[in-house]
N, C-alpha and C positions, 0 to 999 in steps of 0.2 A: 917451521911456520913463520910467514910475514909476519905476525899483528898477534901478539902474546897480551893474555889477560892479566888484570891485577886478583888475583884469589884471596879473599878473607872468610877464614872458616873461624864457625861459630861453637866447636865442641870445646868441651873441657880443655885450657889450656891454650885456644885459638886467641889469634888476634882479634878476633870480632868483637869479643867482650868490650872493646875500650869504642865500636862504635854504635851500642846500646842503650838506649833512652829509657823512657818510661815503658812500660806494659813488659815488661819479660821476665819469665822464673832465672832460676839459677840452670847455669848450663851443665848437660848430662856429657855424656863421654864423646858422641859426633854431633852434638846438633845442641840448641838454644828454644823450650816453648813462648810461644806467644803468652802472655798472663793476662786475660779481660779481651774487650771486643777492640781496643785500639793500641795498637803497639809500635812505638819511634825507633828508627834507624837515622843516624847520620854519617854518611859515607862519601871515604873522598873523593874528589872528581879526577882521575890520571891525568897529569900533565899531555900537552900538545893541546890542537886543533881539533872543531868537528862534533860533530853528534854524541852523548853520550848514551851505550847501553850497557844497562846493568839486568846480570841472569841471576835468577834466584832456585836455588834447591830446596823445596821444599814439602813433606810430608804433612799432608791433616789427619788432625783427633779424626778417627770414626770408630762407632762400637757396633758392626752389624746392620740389624734393619733397624733399632732404635735410635740410631744418628749415622746415617751411610756417606755421610759428605759434609764439604766445607765450603761456604761460600768467601773467596778471598779479594778484597776489594785494595788495589796500590795508589797510595797518592804520591805524587814528586813533583815537586818544587811547585806545591799547591794545583796540580792537573791530577784528576783521574786519568792513571795511564794503564790499568787492566782490570778486569772484572772476572772471575774467575772461580767453577766449581768443577773440583776434583773430588776423588775419590781414594787416590794414592799418591805417591812418592813422585814428584814431578820437576822439572827445571820449567821455569818462568822465565820471559824477557821482556823488559822493556825499554822504550827509547824517549830519552830526553835529549829535543832539541838543542842545538849551540847557543842561540843565544838565550836559555835557561840558566845557561851555565858560566856566561860571561861575566868574569868577576868576582867568580865566586871559589871556595877551595873544598866546599862541601857541599852534599846537596840533602835534604831532608826527605825522606821517604819515611810512610805513615803505612802500615797494614791493619784494615778493619776485616775482622771477621765476626760477623755478624752472626754466625752460629756455635762461638764458642760456647764450650761448657764442661762443667766440672764432671769428672768420673762418677765422684762420690752420689752425681744427681743420677745417673744411669745406674746405678748398684753395682760399680765396677770401683770394689777396693774404699780404701779411704782416702784417696786424694781429692782435695779440697781446689787445687788450680782451675782457673778456666780458662783450658786450652782452645787454642784454635789448630796454628799450625805450628810446626815444628821447622826450625831455617839452620841448615846442615852449613851453606858455604854462597857467597855473591861474587861475581864476577865479575869485575866492569871493563868494557872495551871505550875506546875513542876512536870513532872514523872521520874523517872531511871528506864531502860532497863536492865534487868542480863545478855542480849546478843544483840548481833550485829541484824540490819533487814538488810532483802535483800529484794527487792521490785521485783515480779515475779510474774507470770500467771500460774493458771493450770486447764485443760479442752478446749474445752469440751469432754464429751463424752456423746454419745445416749444411753439414757433409757428408754425404751419406754416402759410405764404405761401401754398399749392395752395389754402388754404381762408379765405380771406377775412371772412369772419363769424367763425371761430371764431380767427383773428389777430389781429383786432380786440376780442373779447372779452379777449383773454390778456394782451395790452397796456394795455389800460382796467385791468385789474383789478392790473398791478403801476403802472401811471403816471397814468393816469383821461386817456390819450392814445390815439387810435386810431395805427395802425401809421404811415399816411401823418405825421401830425403827428409821432410819435415822431422819423423818421427828419430829419428836420427840424430838430430840436432840435439837431443833430450839423453841425461843419465840418471838412470834410476839407484836411488838409494833404498828400495828396498822398503822391508815392513811388510808392503804385499807385492805379490806376483800381479796386480792389474796391469800396470801399465810395461811389463814383459810382455804379455798377450794381449797389450794394443800393438806393439812393436810386429809382434808374430802376426796378427790379421790384417796388419799393412805389408807383410811378404818381408819382413827385414828382420834378423836374427844377429842383433853386437854381439860381443861376449864381456857383459858387464858381471860382474863380483858380486852386486846386489840385486842383479836384474829377476831371479825368481826366489833371492832368499824370504824369509823369515825371519825379523828380530826384535824384541823388545825396543822401543823405540829410547828407552835409556842408556839403552846399552848399545844401538847407532850411536847415539853424544858419545858415550865411553869409546867404542872403535876407532870415531874420526878424531877424539883426542888424541888415544895412544897410532895413531898411524897406522890402524891394525897391525901392529909389532905383535911377530910371534902367532899370525893366523894361519902359518901352513906348519905350526910345532907337531911333530909325530901323537905327541899325549896328549892331545886337546883334539883329535880329529880321529872322528866315526864314521863309519857308513852301516846304513840300516835297510832295510825292505820297509818299504809308505805298508799301512794297514793293510792293503789288498795283495802284496807279496808282489804287485808285478813294478814295481818301481822302487829302484835306490835312492836313496835321500842320504845327503852328507850333513853331519852335524860338527859344529865348532862350536868345543864346550868353552875356550875361554873369552867368547863372546856372546854366547848364547845364539849360535847362528843355524840355522835347518837353512837346505835349499836341495829342490829336484834338480837331480841329474839327466832323468826322461831315457834313462837307461836299463834295462829289466835283467834281471839275473841269469837267464839265459846266454847272456849277450856278454858278461864280463863278471866275473868272480870278485868278490869283497876286498879279497889281498891286491889282488891290480889294481881295483876302482881306487882304492884307498891312497898308494901310491902316485897314481896319475894322478888324482886328486889333489893332494900336496906340491904337485908342479903347479899345475892349473888354478888352483888360489894363489898361489905365490904371483905370476905371471899378471891374475885378473888385480890384485890388489895393488901392484908396482904400475899397472896402467889404469887405474883409480886415482892413484896418488900423483902421476903424469897431468891428468885430468884434471881433480883439483887445483893445479900448484899454475895449468896456465889459464883457468876459465872460458875453456875452449867449447863446451857441453853449457845448457842448460841444464841443472841438477833438478829431479822431482821426487819428491815423497808420497804417500797415500797412506793411511793410517785409517785401517777399521776401525778402530775405536776412537777416532777422531781427533784431527788437529786441528788448534788453532793458531791466530796469532801470535796472543802471548807462549804456548810451547813453541811456535816454527824459527823464534825470536834467534833463542839458543843456537840452532842448530844451525843458522845462518852464520850468527857469531862466529863459529867454529870453521864452518866453512870460508867464510871472507879471511880466517886466518891463515888458510891457507895459498890463499890468488884471488881474483877479481870476480867471486861466483856469486851467483843468482841461484834464487831457490826459489818454485813453485811449491806448492803445497794443494792438492787435492780433495775437498772436502765435501762431504754432504748435508751438512749443516751452516750454511756460508749465508743464507737471505735473500741469493740473488738467481738469477733465469740458470739453469743445466747451461752450461759451455761458455759459462761469462766468466771472464778475467777481470780482478780489479788489485790493481796497484795499490798495494798499503803500503809501504815506503820504501827509500831507494834500496834495491837490489830483492826486494821480496815482492810475490804474486801468488796471489789466492783461485784457484781454479774452482767449478762450482757444480757439482754434481745432485743437485739437490734436485728430490723427487724422479730420480733416474733408475728404470730397473736394471741391474746391471747385468745378471741372468738373460741369456737368450728362451725364448717359449719354443713349444716344439716346433711353431714352423719356422723357426732360423734356424734351429741350430743343424739341421738335414746336413751334409758337407762342408760344416764351417772349420775353422782351424781353431777356434777359439768358442768358451761359452760364453762371452761378452754378445751382449743383444746389438743390435742396431742403434737402438736410440742411446748406449752408453756408447759405442764407439763415436756417432757424429758430437758427444760433448764431448769427448776429450777432443776427438778432433780439433774443435774451433777451441777448446782451450789450447790443444798446442799450438796451433795457425797464432792467436791473439797472441799468446807469452812469447813467440818468437816472436813478433811484430814489436812489441813493446819492448826486449830485449835488445834488439838490434838499434830500433830510435834512440834507445839509450848508451848504443858505443858499448853493447856487450857483445861478446865473441871476438873482440879485435883489441882487445887488449894486451 
């Protein structure tokens, strides 16, 4: 990778203990708990120029229905950088502008856990510590941007997929590309099959490693950090029939990936398919690494469990480690009209599907290439067109 982070571990024996201020418990095997409502870190600023990016791997203290989540607010250099409610272990990221780093060797980071609570208050043992989140590791990155960034929105634009000539005309007006050409400029990072189906609806079938793959978001980060090493290992690869028995699915245990083959058992047997898929997955892995190294495509992720700016940043940082990549994350909880794209920071775009019915109704489904609704397709194509335009205006795909 071209750009590597500084990594600080906060488990027992890790270097993280030297960066803890007030409000922390004693280090445990892999992490250190916040103790109380406020906890302080003083982190080293890596040498070099540019904005500072900090990724935190944290896990909330939760206890089922009595205490289902935690709310974490992070301040750095005196400014609020993150506000997130979550229920499970996550990697969350913040960005600190270069102007806030100049002349400093360290950065003060404050965690505020407004829902911190003692397990003993919930009837869970005798632990009287006021627990908020457990901190596992911090990754710090610097990146210099060649020009100033302005946060702004584009769209939405109505692009009717059921009227191909009109759809192409609308896409060309924004991007100088037809709809099929446009969607081929994007590479899906999986987590959900939805964008792969958008491409199918546009009569394109690119061979992407993760196009029809499902995997937990944390596993996606882990796989990218490891370059998908060993993804073709025979010991980690299985094929199984789906619940209906009509299609073979492939499972990779190393990275917890499962993906569609669209092949029925009548067409190929399990042993033959397994060996075929080992070769296929190796080829597609190598192709994805090549795409990441060149930055030739826009990368898109859609998480049905929800993705936010804070949770997208660690993914972007990993992708920027490979090459000049840009990330589009698509959510239905943006607060923007569907089909809108917002440039949040250098190299990071947010697309809106807010309020959209994703599935087609009975009238639309007849003769359809996928189950996506017209409204969802229109929003997706608007997102793609405006993201592509912003990407090209910023010099993306030209590096």
